[in-house]
PASEPA-632020 format. One record per residue: x, y, z of N, C-alpha, C in turn; residue in three letters. Coordinates in steps of 0.05 Angstrom, whole numbers, padded with zeros to 5 digits, always signed. Layout:
# PASEPA-632020
XYZXYZXYZALA
...
//
This chain:
# PASEPA-632020
+01563+01815+01614+01542+01824+01630+01553+01836+01656MET
+01543+01859+01664+01553+01872+01688+01539+01860+01713THR
+01555+01856+01733+01545+01845+01758+01550+01866+01780LYS
+01530+01872+01796+01533+01891+01818+01529+01876+01845ILE
+01548+01881+01863+01547+01868+01890+01549+01890+01911THR
+01535+01886+01933+01537+01906+01954+01560+01900+01973SER
+01571+01921+01985+01591+01919+02006+01582+01938+02027ALA
+01565+01930+02045+01552+01947+02064+01565+01944+02092LEU
+01568+01967+02105+01578+01967+02133+01603+01951+02137GLY
+01601+01933+02157+01625+01917+02165+01630+01894+02146SER
+01612+01890+02126+01617+01869+02106+01638+01876+02085ASP
+01645+01902+02084+01663+01912+02064+01689+01895+02061TYR
+01704+01891+02083+01729+01876+02079+01724+01847+02071PRO
+01701+01835+02080+01695+01808+02072+01689+01805+02042LYS
+01679+01826+02031+01672+01827+02002+01696+01834+01985VAL
+01711+01854+01995+01733+01866+01978+01759+01851+01980ILE
+01767+01841+02004+01793+01828+02006+01796+01805+01987THR
+01776+01787+01984+01780+01766+01964+01784+01776+01935PRO
+01772+01798+01928+01776+01810+01902+01805+01819+01899LEU
+01816+01831+01920+01844+01839+01920+01862+01815+01918VAL
+01855+01794+01932+01871+01769+01932+01872+01757+01904ASP
+01851+01761+01888+01849+01750+01861+01860+01768+01839GLN
+01868+01792+01846+01878+01811+01826+01903+01799+01813ALA
+01905+01803+01786+01927+01792+01771+01944+01813+01757THR
+01933+01837+01751+01948+01856+01736+01951+01883+01750THR
+01928+01894+01761+01929+01921+01771+01908+01926+01793SER
+01916+01944+01811+01897+01954+01831+01903+01984+01832ILE
+01883+02000+01827+01885+02030+01829+01866+02039+01850ASP
+01876+02055+01869+01860+02063+01892+01861+02093+01895ILE
+01837+02104+01899+01834+02133+01905+01821+02133+01933LEU
+01834+02146+01953+01824+02143+01980+01829+02169+01996MET
+01808+02177+02010+01809+02201+02027+01825+02196+02052TYR
+01818+02175+02067+01833+02169+02092+01839+02139+02092GLU
+01864+02132+02096+01873+02104+02097+01891+02100+02121TRP
+01880+02085+02141+01895+02080+02165+01910+02054+02164LYS
+01934+02054+02174+01950+02029+02176+01951+02022+02206TRP
+01944+01997+02211+01944+01987+02239+01965+01965+02241TYR
+01980+01966+02262+02001+01946+02266+01993+01924+02285GLY
+01967+01922+02290+01957+01901+02308+01934+01886+02296HIS
+01931+01862+02304+01910+01845+02292+01882+01852+02301THR
+01879+01867+02322+01852+01874+02331+01839+01894+02311SER
+01854+01904+02292+01843+01921+02271+01826+01904+02252ALA
+01828+01878+02254+01811+01860+02238+01812+01864+02208GLY
+01789+01870+02197+01786+01872+02168+01803+01893+02155GLY
+01808+01915+02169+01824+01936+02157+01852+01927+02152VAL
+01864+01915+02172+01892+01907+02168+01894+01883+02150GLN
+01874+01865+02149+01874+01844+02130+01873+01854+02101LYS
+01857+01875+02097+01856+01887+02070+01882+01901+02064LEU
+01894+01916+02083+01920+01928+02080+01941+01908+02071ASN
+01942+01886+02085+01962+01865+02079+01956+01851+02053LEU
+01931+01848+02045+01924+01836+02019+01934+01854+01997ALA
+01931+01880+02000+01940+01899+01979+01971+01898+01977ILE
+01984+01897+01999+02014+01894+01998+02022+01868+01986CYS
+02008+01846+01993+02014+01820+01981+02010+01820+01951ALA
+01990+01834+01942+01986+01837+01913+02010+01850+01900ALA
+02020+01871+01912+02044+01885+01901+02068+01866+01901ALA
+02070+01850+01922+02093+01831+01924+02091+01810+01902HIS
+02067+01803+01894+02065+01782+01873+02065+01793+01845ARG
+02071+01819+01842+02074+01831+01816+02050+01847+01805GLY
+02029+01850+01821+02007+01866+01813+02015+01895+01815VAL
+02010+01911+01794+02016+01940+01796+01995+01953+01814ARG
+02004+01965+01836+01986+01978+01854+01993+02008+01855VAL
+01974+02024+01847+01977+02054+01847+01956+02065+01867GLN
+01965+02083+01884+01947+02094+01905+01950+02124+01904VAL
+01927+02138+01902+01925+02167+01903+01911+02174+01929LEU
+01925+02187+01947+01914+02194+01974+01909+02224+01977LEU
+01890+02230+01994+01884+02257+02001+01907+02269+02018ASN
+01911+02295+02015+01930+02310+02032+01916+02336+02040ILE
+01919+02343+02064+01909+02368+02074+01934+02385+02081GLU
+01930+02406+02096+01953+02423+02104+01972+02406+02121SER
+01998+02414+02121+02018+02400+02137+02009+02401+02166MET
+02012+02378+02180+02004+02377+02208+01975+02368+02212GLY
+01959+02368+02191+01931+02360+02192+01930+02330+02198HIS
+01910+02321+02213+01908+02293+02221+01907+02274+02197ALA
+01891+02281+02177+01889+02264+02153+01916+02262+02139ILE
+01931+02284+02137+01957+02283+02124+01976+02265+02139THR
+01976+02266+02166+01993+02248+02182+01985+02219+02178LYS
+01959+02213+02179+01950+02186+02176+01958+02175+02148ILE
+01952+02190+02127+01958+02181+02100+01988+02179+02094ASN
+02003+02197+02105+02032+02196+02101+02044+02171+02114THR
+02035+02165+02138+02044+02140+02151+02037+02116+02135ARG
+02013+02114+02125+02004+02092+02109+02020+02090+02083THR
+02025+02113+02071+02040+02114+02046+02067+02100+02049ALA
+02080+02105+02072+02106+02092+02077+02105+02062+02077GLY
+02084+02051+02090+02081+02021+02090+02075+02011+02062PHE
+02058+02025+02047+02051+02017+02020+02075+02018+02001LEU
+02091+02039+02003+02114+02042+01986+02135+02021+01992GLU
+02139+02014+02017+02158+01993+02024+02149+01966+02013ARG
+02123+01963+02009+02112+01938+01998+02113+01937+01967ALA
+02121+01960+01955+02123+01961+01926+02100+01975+01912GLY
+02083+01988+01927+02061+02003+01916+02071+02031+01908CYS
+02059+02042+01887+02065+02070+01879+02044+02088+01892LYS
+02054+02108+01906+02035+02126+01920+02040+02155+01912VAL
+02018+02169+01908+02018+02198+01903+01997+02211+01921LYS
+02001+02236+01925+01982+02252+01940+01969+02272+01922PHE
+01943+02278+01928+01929+02298+01913+01940+02326+01919GLY
+01923+02345+01916+01931+02373+01919+01921+02385+01945GLN
+01938+02399+01959+01929+02413+01983+01908+02434+01975VAL
+01886+02434+01989+01864+02453+01983+01843+02442+01965GLY
+01848+02418+01953+01828+02405+01937+01825+02376+01948VAL
+01803+02371+01961+01800+02344+01974+01799+02322+01954ALA
+01815+02302+01958+01813+02276+01944+01794+02260+01961THR
+01768+02264+01957+01748+02253+01975+01736+02227+01966HIS
+01739+02220+01941+01728+02195+01931+01740+02171+01945ALA
+01725+02150+01947+01734+02124+01957+01729+02104+01935LYS
+01750+02098+01920+01747+02082+01895+01770+02063+01892MET
+01764+02039+01882+01785+02020+01875+01778+02007+01849MET
+01798+02004+01832+01795+01990+01806+01813+01966+01807LEU
+01802+01943+01801+01818+01918+01802+01818+01906+01774ILE
+01842+01902+01763+01846+01889+01737+01830+01903+01715ASP
+01826+01929+01717+01811+01945+01697+01784+01932+01690ASP
+01773+01917+01709+01748+01903+01705+01728+01907+01728ARG
+01738+01911+01752+01722+01913+01775+01725+01940+01787ILE
+01702+01953+01793+01702+01979+01806+01689+01976+01834LEU
+01703+01986+01854+01691+01988+01881+01688+02017+01887VAL
+01664+02026+01893+01658+02054+01896+01638+02057+01919LEU
+01644+02076+01936+01625+02081+01958+01636+02100+01979GLY
+01627+02097+02003+01634+02116+02024+01655+02106+02043SER
+01664+02081+02041+01683+02070+02060+01711+02081+02056HIS
+01721+02095+02077+01750+02099+02079+01762+02073+02089ASN
+01788+02070+02088+01801+02046+02099+01809+02052+02128PHE
+01790+02048+02145+01794+02053+02174+01775+02035+02190SER
+01782+02031+02216+01765+02015+02233+01738+02029+02237MET
+01737+02055+02238+01712+02070+02241+01694+02064+02217GLY
+01704+02064+02193+01688+02058+02169+01679+02029+02168ALA
+01696+02011+02178+01690+01982+02175+01674+01972+02199PHE
+01674+01986+02222+01661+01975+02245+01640+01993+02257LYS
+01643+02019+02255+01625+02037+02270+01606+02053+02252LYS
+01617+02065+02231+01601+02083+02214+01580+02067+02198ASN
+01561+02082+02189+01541+02070+02171+01550+02077+02142GLN
+01564+02058+02130+01577+02061+02104+01563+02043+02083GLU
+01565+02052+02058+01553+02036+02037+01571+02038+02012ALA
+01578+02016+02001+01594+02015+01976+01583+01993+01958SER
+01590+01995+01932+01582+01975+01913+01607+01965+01898ILE
+01604+01941+01887+01624+01929+01870+01610+01925+01842VAL
+01623+01937+01822+01612+01934+01795+01633+01918+01779VAL
+01624+01895+01770+01641+01877+01754+01632+01879+01725ASP
+01645+01895+01709+01638+01899+01681+01656+01918+01667GLY
+01674+01908+01652+01696+01924+01639+01685+01948+01624ARG
+01665+01945+01608+01655+01967+01591+01642+01989+01608GLU
+01627+01981+01629+01612+02000+01645+01629+02017+01664ASP
+01654+02009+01669+01670+02024+01688+01691+02041+01673ILE
+01690+02043+01647+01709+02058+01631+01713+02087+01641GLY
+01691+02102+01647+01695+02129+01656+01710+02131+01683PRO
+01707+02111+01700+01722+02111+01725+01751+02105+01721TYR
+01757+02087+01703+01785+02082+01696+01799+02107+01686ARG
+01785+02121+01668+01796+02146+01656+01799+02168+01678GLN
+01780+02170+01696+01781+02189+01718+01806+02184+01735TYR
+01810+02159+01742+01834+02153+01758+01860+02160+01742PHE
+01861+02151+01717+01884+02157+01701+01890+02186+01699LYS
+01869+02203+01694+01872+02232+01692+01883+02244+01718ASP
+01872+02235+01741+01882+02245+01766+01911+02236+01771LEU
+01916+02210+01765+01943+02199+01770+01964+02215+01755TRP
+01959+02221+01730+01978+02235+01713+01981+02265+01721GLU
+01962+02275+01735+01962+02303+01744+01981+02309+01767GLN
+01987+02289+01783+02002+02293+01807+02029+02280+01806PHE
+02048+02292+01820+02075+02281+01822+02077+02261+01845PHE
+02093+02241+01842+02095+02221+01863+02123+02217+01872GLY
//
């Protein structure tokens, strides 16, 4: 039976971080903007960042597909910096295609849980913006999203 849970506004990291902590096999992430913060005042964002890195350290396969804009663009700089931290933690990171926005915000956990919505991984998304995401727990119902990620992942070089 499929279960749907909300992850609204600033509740996102409180809902999602425990799911990442419980991941056992895989985490696949498609993200437009992902900021890495080196300070604890970033709160939920940095806790989620560190939880994803901890998952990679414990042997969970973590694959991340990030948006890229033109060289020098703010999003490209932000995502490139984050990619470095993720790769050092053992995550596999690829970038989409310049000129085609990788705008979705999606996470697949253990091929069973789908997180889908408007939240980027940033303090603005977690604290200031009016964001809405959902968590769908149901292996059969999220099949098209798993295939979508797989198709995009295979399309780009890493």
